[in-house]
Backbone as CSV, one residue per row, in Angstrom:
resi,resn,N_x,N_y,N_z,CA_x,CA_y,CA_z,C_x,C_y,C_z
1,UNK,0.852,28.451,-7.483,1.522,27.263,-7.075,2.526,26.781,-8.045
2,UNK,3.848,26.538,-7.709,4.751,26.025,-8.528,4.686,24.494,-8.660
3,UNK,5.672,23.817,-8.024,5.856,22.371,-8.155,5.002,21.944,-6.925
4,UNK,4.106,20.824,-7.114,3.438,20.248,-6.116,3.975,18.799,-5.862
5,UNK,4.338,18.645,-4.693,5.230,17.418,-4.348,4.413,16.430,-3.496
6,UNK,4.090,15.206,-3.950,3.520,14.160,-3.039,4.451,13.080,-3.051
7,UNK,4.160,12.252,-1.752,4.912,10.974,-1.615,3.882,9.940,-1.687
8,UNK,4.246,8.959,-2.282,3.412,7.691,-2.442,3.988,6.608,-1.489
9,UNK,3.311,5.969,-0.644,3.808,4.890,0.208,2.748,3.686,-0.069
10,UNK,3.348,2.431,0.103,2.291,1.282,-0.098,3.085,0.025,0.742
11,UNK,2.080,-0.630,1.014,2.388,-2.256,1.696,3.429,-1.966,2.689
12,UNK,2.970,-1.256,3.800,3.770,-1.176,4.965,3.925,-2.387,5.725
13,UNK,2.678,-3.184,5.648,2.547,-4.446,6.156,3.104,-4.751,7.653
14,UNK,2.463,-3.604,8.517,2.876,-3.868,9.978,4.325,-3.688,10.276
15,UNK,5.230,-2.860,9.583,6.546,-2.604,9.763,6.754,-1.211,10.217
16,UNK,6.587,-0.951,11.472,6.694,0.348,12.049,8.078,1.105,11.874
17,UNK,9.240,0.045,11.919,10.494,0.506,11.716,10.789,1.256,10.479
18,UNK,10.246,0.615,9.394,10.373,1.005,8.085,9.472,2.272,7.858
19,UNK,8.209,2.168,8.280,7.329,3.368,8.248,8.034,4.624,8.913
20,UNK,8.347,4.500,10.053,8.884,5.747,10.806,10.225,6.293,9.949
21,UNK,11.081,5.481,9.424,12.189,5.912,8.636,11.698,6.587,7.395
22,UNK,10.715,6.184,6.831,10.096,6.845,5.403,9.466,7.996,5.935
23,UNK,8.758,8.182,6.847,8.008,9.290,7.178,9.146,10.541,7.674
24,UNK,10.080,10.150,8.407,11.113,11.177,8.732,11.938,11.630,7.512
25,UNK,11.980,10.689,6.593,12.593,11.162,5.372,11.531,12.116,4.544
26,UNK,10.216,11.769,4.514,9.227,12.669,3.817,9.116,14.147,4.472
27,UNK,9.484,14.154,5.666,9.329,15.335,6.477,10.354,16.338,6.010
28,UNK,11.640,15.703,5.622,12.758,16.435,5.288,12.762,17.074,3.850
29,UNK,11.688,16.586,3.079,11.760,16.789,1.598,10.671,17.668,1.305
30,UNK,10.032,18.430,2.177,8.989,19.327,1.860,7.919,18.860,0.988
31,UNK,7.317,17.666,1.355,6.258,16.893,0.751,4.816,17.719,1.077
32,UNK,4.145,17.941,0.048,2.959,18.611,0.401,1.844,17.716,0.811
33,UNK,1.741,16.485,0.265,0.680,15.477,0.657,1.299,13.931,0.474
34,UNK,0.796,13.133,1.096,1.037,11.610,1.253,-0.168,11.001,0.835
35,UNK,0.126,9.936,-0.065,-0.957,9.030,-0.431,-0.517,7.585,-0.104
36,UNK,-1.214,6.784,0.748,-0.915,5.670,1.209,-1.955,4.541,0.499
37,UNK,-1.197,3.502,-0.157,-1.859,2.670,-1.192,-2.253,1.429,-0.626
38,UNK,-2.566,1.226,0.603,-3.155,0.170,1.308,-1.982,-0.930,1.807
39,UNK,-2.661,-2.008,2.282,-1.943,-3.033,3.023,-0.938,-2.404,4.199
40,UNK,-1.624,-1.497,4.908,-0.888,-1.085,6.122,-0.492,-2.190,7.186
41,UNK,-1.466,-3.224,7.212,-1.463,-4.130,8.123,-1.230,-5.563,7.598
42,UNK,-0.925,-6.697,8.481,-0.917,-7.949,8.070,0.651,-8.084,7.829
43,UNK,1.109,-9.465,7.827,2.448,-9.771,7.857,3.227,-9.422,9.140
44,UNK,3.647,-8.180,9.064,4.348,-7.656,10.267,3.377,-7.502,11.670
45,UNK,3.786,-7.527,12.797,3.039,-7.551,14.029,2.739,-6.222,14.422
46,UNK,3.114,-5.116,14.031,3.022,-3.777,14.546,1.821,-3.151,14.131
47,UNK,0.637,-3.825,14.050,-0.696,-3.110,13.502,-1.055,-1.835,13.976
48,UNK,-1.221,-1.832,15.577,-1.755,-0.575,16.144,-0.662,0.583,15.914
49,UNK,0.673,0.212,16.265,1.691,1.303,16.061,1.728,1.888,14.574
50,UNK,1.471,1.074,13.512,1.442,1.696,12.169,0.025,2.380,12.080
51,UNK,-1.203,1.792,12.485,-2.245,2.831,12.316,-2.326,3.999,13.222
52,UNK,-1.766,3.883,14.570,-1.611,5.103,15.156,-0.983,6.328,14.540
53,UNK,0.318,5.861,13.844,0.936,6.832,13.204,0.202,7.299,11.882
54,UNK,-0.327,6.536,11.251,-0.997,6.916,9.847,-2.263,7.730,10.150
55,UNK,-3.062,7.509,11.110,-4.283,8.188,11.456,-4.138,9.414,12.042
56,UNK,-2.793,9.793,12.566,-2.555,11.042,13.392,-2.199,11.970,12.386
57,UNK,-1.768,11.611,11.092,-1.069,12.661,10.119,-2.319,13.244,9.433
58,UNK,-1.997,14.674,9.344,-2.985,15.531,8.841,-2.843,15.852,7.226
59,UNK,-1.728,15.281,6.599,-1.509,15.554,5.179,-1.388,14.138,4.443
60,UNK,-2.536,13.358,4.768,-2.519,11.996,4.244,-3.776,11.661,3.851
61,UNK,-3.876,10.807,2.783,-5.087,10.154,2.329,-4.702,8.652,2.036
62,UNK,-5.683,7.682,2.484,-5.370,6.214,2.596,-6.461,5.653,1.784
63,UNK,-6.017,4.542,1.175,-6.809,3.664,0.472,-6.598,2.272,0.987
64,UNK,-7.645,1.211,0.873,-7.398,-0.071,1.375,-6.712,-1.103,0.504
65,UNK,-6.092,-1.942,1.139,-5.470,-3.038,0.202,-6.141,-4.446,0.636
66,UNK,-5.709,-5.578,0.102,-6.366,-6.848,0.377,-6.211,-7.364,1.803
67,UNK,-4.956,-6.950,2.397,-4.848,-7.453,3.886,-5.710,-6.620,4.740
68,UNK,-5.877,-5.411,4.484,-6.601,-4.618,5.500,-8.155,-5.073,5.243
69,UNK,-8.570,-5.334,4.096,-9.975,-5.734,3.869,-10.156,-7.068,4.445
70,UNK,-9.286,-7.966,4.310,-9.509,-9.461,4.727,-9.607,-9.386,6.213
71,UNK,-8.769,-8.593,6.980,-8.908,-8.573,8.278,-10.131,-8.049,8.839
72,UNK,-10.669,-6.910,8.080,-12.035,-6.371,8.385,-13.069,-7.434,8.123
73,UNK,-13.041,-8.184,7.059,-13.976,-9.158,6.792,-13.997,-10.170,7.946
74,UNK,-13.052,-10.488,8.496,-13.080,-11.353,9.675,-13.717,-10.625,10.962
75,UNK,-13.381,-9.554,11.113,-13.883,-8.806,12.141,-15.340,-8.453,12.173
76,UNK,-15.956,-8.333,10.882,-17.253,-8.099,10.599,-18.004,-9.365,10.370
77,UNK,-17.398,-10.559,10.449,-18.050,-11.788,10.253,-18.575,-11.917,8.659
78,UNK,-17.861,-11.433,7.840,-18.235,-11.621,6.441,-17.374,-12.761,5.737
79,UNK,-17.878,-12.869,4.585,-17.105,-13.942,3.754,-15.464,-13.661,3.591
80,UNK,-14.726,-14.554,3.791,-13.212,-14.478,3.679,-12.813,-15.114,2.292
81,UNK,-11.780,-14.591,1.698,-11.414,-15.121,0.477,-10.949,-16.710,0.543
82,UNK,-11.633,-17.612,-0.182,-11.360,-18.940,-0.210,-9.883,-19.181,-0.606
83,UNK,-9.364,-18.466,-1.495,-8.091,-18.606,-1.962,-6.832,-18.371,-0.970
84,UNK,-7.388,-17.616,0.089,-6.393,-17.372,1.243,-6.658,-17.961,2.491
85,UNK,-7.365,-19.239,2.451,-7.766,-19.545,3.602,-6.600,-20.184,4.414
86,UNK,-5.354,-20.290,3.932,-4.248,-20.613,4.716,-3.622,-19.439,5.448
87,UNK,-4.194,-18.304,5.035,-3.617,-17.081,5.693,-4.500,-16.658,6.787
88,UNK,-5.610,-17.298,6.787,-6.949,-16.864,7.753,-6.272,-16.807,9.150
89,UNK,-5.615,-17.822,9.694,-5.241,-17.733,11.171,-4.298,-16.593,11.285
90,UNK,-3.567,-16.121,10.239,-2.659,-14.829,10.491,-3.585,-13.689,10.600
91,UNK,-4.604,-13.622,9.728,-5.416,-12.456,9.853,-6.310,-12.339,11.122
92,UNK,-6.734,-13.698,11.528,-7.386,-13.628,12.773,-6.635,-13.115,13.901
93,UNK,-5.296,-13.479,13.953,-4.296,-13.081,15.018,-4.195,-11.662,14.903
94,UNK,-4.074,-10.892,13.815,-4.033,-9.465,13.578,-5.277,-8.821,14.266
95,UNK,-6.464,-9.355,13.544,-7.892,-8.936,14.150,-8.077,-8.887,15.526
96,UNK,-7.492,-9.947,16.300,-7.790,-10.214,17.671,-6.917,-8.937,18.530
97,UNK,-6.053,-8.433,17.653,-5.048,-7.459,18.621,-5.328,-6.119,18.047
98,UNK,-6.122,-5.820,16.915,-6.256,-4.456,16.559,-6.993,-3.638,17.712
99,UNK,-6.712,-2.403,17.996,-7.309,-1.553,18.635,-8.727,-1.279,18.201
100,UNK,-9.855,-1.170,18.890,-11.230,-1.029,18.487,-11.492,0.260,18.012
101,UNK,-10.547,1.303,18.322,-10.710,2.626,17.712,-10.243,2.529,16.154
102,UNK,-9.423,1.628,15.785,-9.101,1.640,14.435,-9.912,0.977,13.420
103,UNK,-10.918,0.264,13.833,-11.787,-0.512,13.003,-12.843,0.570,12.125
104,UNK,-13.360,1.329,12.767,-14.372,2.295,12.045,-13.420,3.292,10.976
105,UNK,-12.199,3.546,11.406,-11.199,4.215,10.575,-10.957,3.454,9.409
106,UNK,-10.745,2.227,9.647,-10.531,1.363,8.345,-11.651,1.264,7.414
107,UNK,-12.858,1.106,8.090,-14.028,0.796,7.418,-14.467,1.972,6.446
108,UNK,-14.169,3.226,6.963,-14.557,4.145,5.936,-13.454,4.575,4.902
109,UNK,-12.377,3.859,4.767,-11.350,4.053,3.708,-11.829,3.691,2.474
110,UNK,-11.627,4.562,1.344,-11.924,4.237,-0.042,-11.171,3.175,-0.583
111,UNK,-11.482,2.575,-1.736,-10.714,1.635,-2.379,-9.785,2.434,-3.582
112,UNK,-10.317,3.610,-3.980,-9.670,4.188,-5.163,-9.680,5.733,-4.745
113,UNK,-8.703,6.570,-5.212,-8.659,7.870,-5.195,-8.319,8.494,-6.526
114,UNK,-8.992,9.316,-7.180,-8.707,9.846,-8.333,-8.564,11.565,-7.930
115,UNK,-7.455,11.930,-8.576,-6.993,13.302,-8.294,-6.631,14.014,-9.549
116,UNK,-6.658,15.337,-9.538,-6.310,16.195,-10.772,-5.331,17.136,-10.176
117,UNK,-4.189,17.324,-10.566,-3.231,18.308,-10.087,-2.632,19.093,-11.528
118,UNK,-3.070,20.240,-11.514,-2.967,21.060,-12.725,-3.886,20.422,-13.822
119,UNK,-3.267,19.832,-14.854,-4.184,19.052,-15.875,-3.769,17.646,-15.791
120,UNK,-3.006,17.152,-14.809,-2.641,15.908,-14.742,-3.602,14.997,-13.931
121,UNK,-4.133,13.937,-14.479,-5.132,13.185,-13.905,-4.454,11.916,-13.272
122,UNK,-4.644,11.727,-11.964,-3.833,10.745,-11.243,-4.932,9.614,-10.685
123,UNK,-4.720,8.460,-10.628,-5.335,7.352,-10.073,-4.603,6.433,-9.189
124,UNK,-5.232,6.344,-7.894,-4.363,5.694,-6.812,-5.253,4.409,-6.395
125,UNK,-4.716,3.356,-6.516,-5.460,2.118,-6.210,-4.444,1.008,-5.694
126,UNK,-4.870,0.126,-4.851,-3.963,-0.794,-4.394,-3.456,-1.799,-5.514
127,UNK,-4.356,-2.161,-6.565,-3.860,-2.700,-7.537,-4.675,-2.466,-8.886
128,UNK,-4.328,-2.096,-10.112,-5.195,-1.803,-11.260,-6.174,-2.963,-11.381
129,UNK,-7.349,-2.741,-11.652,-8.616,-3.726,-11.932,-9.646,-2.934,-12.708
130,UNK,-10.397,-3.860,-13.332,-11.563,-3.302,-14.092,-12.449,-2.498,-13.276
131,UNK,-13.100,-1.682,-13.769,-14.020,-0.818,-13.081,-15.210,-1.656,-12.285
132,UNK,-15.630,-2.666,-12.851,-16.675,-3.493,-12.102,-16.156,-4.230,-11.014
133,UNK,-14.804,-4.392,-10.810,-14.394,-5.032,-9.608,-14.178,-4.183,-8.538
134,UNK,-14.158,-3.013,-8.835,-13.829,-1.975,-7.702,-14.732,-1.887,-6.653
135,UNK,-15.895,-2.599,-6.765,-16.926,-2.670,-5.809,-17.067,-4.138,-5.120
136,UNK,-16.355,-4.921,-5.719,-16.474,-6.319,-5.376,-15.833,-6.805,-4.144
137,UNK,-16.608,-7.450,-3.345,-16.114,-7.807,-1.912,-14.942,-8.550,-1.932
138,UNK,-13.973,-8.368,-0.881,-12.716,-8.978,-0.841,-12.745,-10.451,-0.949
139,UNK,-13.775,-11.121,-0.555,-14.053,-12.481,-0.842,-13.809,-12.990,-2.216
140,UNK,-14.089,-12.027,-3.044,-14.145,-12.339,-4.593,-12.624,-12.088,-5.144
141,UNK,-11.715,-11.837,-4.342,-10.322,-11.759,-4.789,-10.102,-10.539,-5.977
142,UNK,-10.692,-9.442,-5.847,-10.771,-8.560,-6.872,-9.191,-8.001,-7.148
143,UNK,-8.290,-8.044,-6.283,-7.001,-7.544,-6.469,-6.088,-8.683,-7.195
144,UNK,-6.621,-9.757,-7.228,-5.761,-10.812,-8.027,-6.351,-11.209,-9.273
145,UNK,-7.240,-10.639,-9.886,-7.885,-10.911,-11.189,-6.973,-10.324,-12.315
146,UNK,-6.228,-9.436,-12.220,-5.662,-8.578,-13.297,-4.404,-9.461,-13.875
147,UNK,-3.678,-9.799,-12.923,-2.436,-10.643,-13.257,-1.083,-9.834,-12.866
148,UNK,-0.041,-10.359,-13.276,1.125,-9.617,-12.869,1.343,-8.375,-13.532
149,UNK,1.990,-7.403,-12.791,2.062,-6.008,-13.613,2.900,-6.124,-14.916
150,UNK,2.183,-5.571,-15.929,2.842,-5.564,-17.148,2.001,-4.550,-18.152
151,UNK,2.524,-3.867,-19.255,1.779,-3.228,-20.196,0.678,-3.938,-20.753
152,UNK,0.703,-5.332,-21.003,-0.129,-6.079,-21.758,-1.393,-6.245,-20.636
153,UNK,-1.145,-6.683,-19.521,-2.361,-6.747,-18.533,-2.942,-5.466,-18.288
154,UNK,-2.200,-4.371,-18.050,-3.017,-3.149,-17.751,-3.614,-2.674,-18.946
155,UNK,-3.103,-2.971,-20.231,-3.919,-2.178,-21.205,-5.168,-2.454,-21.432
156,UNK,-5.682,-3.698,-20.940,-6.956,-4.065,-21.255,-8.002,-3.481,-20.147
157,UNK,-7.542,-2.798,-19.208,-8.263,-2.070,-18.173,-8.841,-0.834,-18.858
158,UNK,-10.053,-0.798,-19.221,-10.670,0.066,-20.205,-10.969,1.539,-19.784
159,UNK,-10.726,1.853,-18.642,-11.018,3.196,-18.094,-9.777,3.948,-17.516
160,UNK,-8.626,3.470,-17.890,-7.476,4.055,-17.396,-6.858,5.041,-18.383
161,UNK,-7.243,5.221,-19.604,-6.435,5.714,-20.708,-6.341,7.295,-20.421
162,UNK,-7.358,7.730,-19.694,-7.451,9.148,-19.438,-6.616,9.622,-18.348
163,UNK,-5.970,8.704,-17.507,-5.076,9.061,-16.491,-3.836,9.231,-16.918
164,UNK,-3.127,10.280,-16.423,-1.644,10.493,-16.757,-0.714,9.491,-15.985
165,UNK,-1.190,9.287,-14.791,-0.286,8.536,-13.849,-1.194,7.599,-13.018
166,UNK,-0.903,6.340,-12.940,-1.546,5.406,-12.148,-0.495,4.900,-11.150
167,UNK,-0.748,5.192,-9.737,0.066,4.681,-8.722,-0.537,3.327,-8.175
168,UNK,0.193,2.326,-7.750,-0.536,1.062,-7.238,0.606,0.576,-6.310
169,UNK,0.261,-0.529,-5.687,1.171,-1.440,-4.792,0.810,-2.826,-5.149
170,UNK,0.752,-3.575,-3.976,0.140,-5.127,-4.028,1.293,-5.900,-4.489
171,UNK,1.771,-5.758,-5.600,3.075,-6.497,-5.983,4.135,-5.927,-5.282
172,UNK,5.088,-6.523,-4.578,6.156,-5.857,-3.573,7.254,-5.391,-4.395
173,UNK,7.412,-5.664,-5.529,8.427,-5.012,-6.305,8.274,-3.802,-6.831
174,UNK,9.314,-3.027,-7.174,8.978,-1.660,-7.772,8.829,-1.782,-9.387
175,UNK,7.894,-0.921,-9.979,7.613,-0.987,-11.342,7.302,0.450,-11.776
176,UNK,7.803,0.653,-12.973,7.674,1.883,-13.741,7.575,1.726,-15.083
177,UNK,6.486,1.793,-15.772,6.258,1.583,-17.266,5.044,2.384,-17.835
178,UNK,5.443,2.318,-19.157,4.401,3.229,-19.828,3.387,2.331,-20.588
179,UNK,2.117,2.679,-20.588,1.331,1.835,-21.406,0.378,2.976,-21.925
180,UNK,0.361,2.866,-23.402,-0.358,3.836,-24.093,0.039,5.277,-23.607
181,UNK,-0.755,6.060,-23.304,-0.280,7.361,-22.586,-0.114,7.595,-21.105
182,UNK,-0.238,6.441,-20.560,-0.375,6.385,-18.896,0.890,5.560,-18.425
183,UNK,1.391,6.294,-17.553,2.563,5.915,-16.652,1.948,4.982,-15.398
184,UNK,2.495,4.058,-15.267,2.325,2.920,-14.130,3.398,2.868,-13.199
185,UNK,3.298,3.307,-11.840,4.328,3.362,-10.815,3.882,2.691,-9.589
186,UNK,4.850,1.955,-9.154,4.601,1.092,-7.983,6.224,1.178,-7.263
187,UNK,6.222,1.951,-6.246,7.443,2.257,-5.412,7.935,1.055,-4.823
188,UNK,7.347,-0.118,-4.715,7.798,-1.339,-4.116,7.218,-1.213,-2.649
189,UNK,7.082,-2.514,-2.054,6.549,-2.526,-0.713,7.520,-1.727,0.352
190,UNK,6.967,-0.827,1.143,7.700,-0.114,2.100,8.198,-0.941,3.168
191,UNK,7.398,-1.923,3.635,7.906,-2.783,4.690,8.137,-4.212,4.509
192,UNK,8.087,-4.598,3.165,8.419,-6.151,3.160,9.487,-6.148,1.851
193,UNK,10.632,-6.073,2.383,11.857,-6.011,1.473,12.980,-6.618,2.049
194,UNK,13.713,-7.444,1.408,14.891,-8.117,2.034,16.240,-7.318,2.125
195,UNK,15.988,-5.917,1.952,17.133,-5.122,2.006,16.770,-4.087,3.209
196,UNK,17.913,-3.529,3.882,17.516,-2.606,4.907,17.205,-1.072,4.365
197,UNK,16.003,-1.087,3.490,15.683,0.146,3.100,14.106,0.220,3.068
198,UNK,13.534,1.313,3.517,12.156,1.527,3.297,12.049,2.321,1.990
199,UNK,11.095,1.733,1.113,10.896,2.332,-0.200,9.689,3.150,-0.181
200,UNK,9.623,4.194,-1.054,8.521,4.936,-1.237,8.895,5.754,-2.461
201,UNK,7.976,6.504,-2.899,7.999,7.453,-4.318,7.877,8.867,-3.973
202,UNK,8.542,9.728,-4.551,8.257,11.092,-4.651,7.705,11.743,-5.897
203,UNK,6.730,12.269,-6.025,6.358,12.859,-7.473,6.197,14.268,-7.567
204,UNK,6.885,14.896,-8.310,6.880,16.522,-8.513,6.099,16.801,-9.653
205,UNK,5.034,17.558,-9.382,4.088,17.875,-10.542,3.887,19.476,-10.748
206,UNK,4.207,19.798,-12.143,3.998,21.193,-12.310,3.037,21.151,-13.588
207,UNK,2.949,22.336,-14.055,2.111,22.520,-15.219,2.316,21.944,-16.422
208,UNK,3.632,21.665,-16.663,4.109,21.102,-17.839,4.168,19.424,-17.841
209,UNK,4.502,18.966,-16.558,4.798,17.735,-16.522,4.889,17.053,-15.190
210,UNK,5.192,15.967,-14.845,5.583,15.453,-13.534,6.868,14.446,-13.660
211,UNK,7.392,14.292,-12.550,8.759,13.434,-12.416,8.592,12.707,-11.057
212,UNK,9.089,11.398,-11.304,8.925,10.473,-10.314,10.325,10.265,-9.719
213,UNK,10.462,10.011,-8.570,11.722,9.706,-7.854,11.615,8.710,-6.972
214,UNK,12.345,7.505,-7.390,12.148,6.380,-6.224,13.107,6.741,-5.185
215,UNK,12.584,6.330,-4.003,13.422,6.602,-2.698,13.844,5.342,-1.887
216,UNK,14.966,5.257,-1.498,15.430,4.052,-0.505,15.877,4.839,0.550
217,UNK,15.268,4.535,1.776,15.702,5.167,3.031,16.118,4.199,3.995
218,UNK,17.453,4.095,4.419,17.878,3.254,5.383,17.134,3.022,6.676
219,UNK,17.033,1.818,7.295,16.443,1.751,8.377,17.041,0.411,9.077
220,UNK,16.609,0.167,10.389,17.285,-0.859,11.184,16.437,-2.051,10.930
221,UNK,16.632,-2.804,9.911,15.916,-4.086,9.543,16.279,-5.281,10.589
222,UNK,17.611,-5.309,10.974,17.968,-6.391,11.815,17.100,-6.208,13.193
223,UNK,16.953,-5.251,13.645,16.080,-4.886,14.969,14.656,-5.410,14.620
224,UNK,14.225,-4.956,13.416,12.752,-5.453,13.123,12.668,-6.925,13.199
225,UNK,13.545,-7.501,12.486,13.505,-9.057,12.375,13.709,-9.781,13.627
226,UNK,14.546,-9.313,14.448,14.729,-9.750,15.773,13.575,-9.701,16.694
227,UNK,12.929,-8.562,16.580,11.593,-8.455,17.178,10.522,-9.383,16.786
228,UNK,10.570,-9.498,15.537,9.663,-10.371,14.671,9.825,-11.748,15.228
229,UNK,10.912,-12.179,15.510,11.353,-13.460,15.963,10.687,-13.843,17.390
230,UNK,10.472,-12.946,18.068,10.085,-13.012,19.534,8.533,-13.222,19.514
231,UNK,7.747,-12.842,18.513,6.415,-12.940,18.472,5.708,-14.211,18.054
232,UNK,4.835,-14.611,18.630,4.179,-15.873,18.325,3.113,-15.620,17.301
233,UNK,3.349,-15.305,15.982,2.430,-15.014,15.121,2.358,-16.110,14.044
234,UNK,0.987,-16.478,13.747,0.841,-17.496,12.735,1.671,-17.246,11.424
235,UNK,2.234,-18.092,10.770,2.965,-18.045,9.682,4.397,-17.238,9.770
236,UNK,4.904,-17.460,10.985,6.027,-16.731,11.309,7.325,-17.134,10.412
237,UNK,7.374,-18.386,10.079,8.619,-18.797,9.350,8.322,-18.416,8.016
238,UNK,7.375,-18.332,7.415,7.097,-17.727,6.021,7.252,-16.381,5.951
239,UNK,6.867,-15.675,6.959,7.029,-14.059,7.060,8.695,-13.942,7.060
240,UNK,9.224,-14.607,8.044,10.687,-14.372,8.203,11.457,-14.605,7.026
241,UNK,11.055,-15.671,6.127,11.749,-15.896,4.754,11.548,-14.693,3.830
242,UNK,10.772,-13.944,3.944,10.672,-12.546,3.117,11.848,-11.674,3.277
243,UNK,12.350,-11.659,4.699,13.424,-10.811,4.985,14.778,-11.489,4.764
244,UNK,15.007,-12.695,4.416,16.205,-13.435,4.292,16.951,-12.872,3.172
């Protein structure tokens, strides 16, 4: 095996237009495997369309994000994050419309994937957090404890030093920085971006090193926003402001 190429996508947020554009681009670039870092649903209205596409892929691994887990908490009648009570009607709307077949698929997804390619150790998580929080229920807001992305915030997470690369999402901006010997990379939200581009990352890995390539794929944002305006979804005005 020479170069092993992976794609990293995150924070699709119910935007099927952006997802389809990114996946079509990924298909053209000889990607060996795709890693999806959570928040597939919530915000955008195309829950089932996004999950249909993702769960049909045979070269993907998926982890959960806070929106996915919050919707599941409602469906399972579990505690909901008190800090997100204003978002609850939105998540209830998503939960009422999700296809029943997707619920067990979401339930079995992990929160973390650790992977070794050649000698490079990779850590995939929706957002970096202390090890003790990785089992915490979504009602405890484990994704929001660490604080905004920075070398200072991530340096205190004590079990990440052995990883060459940590890929994350949650914060919708793209980030790439070094902390000690670990590179942290966030390609930015694929589906929540006020420019007509679906963002994702390509990582080429060989025996000596790895290389990260930020990707911007054009898509029809105007059509997505136009369709979004037609939907009676809670918090619609706040959602539309994301794309202004």
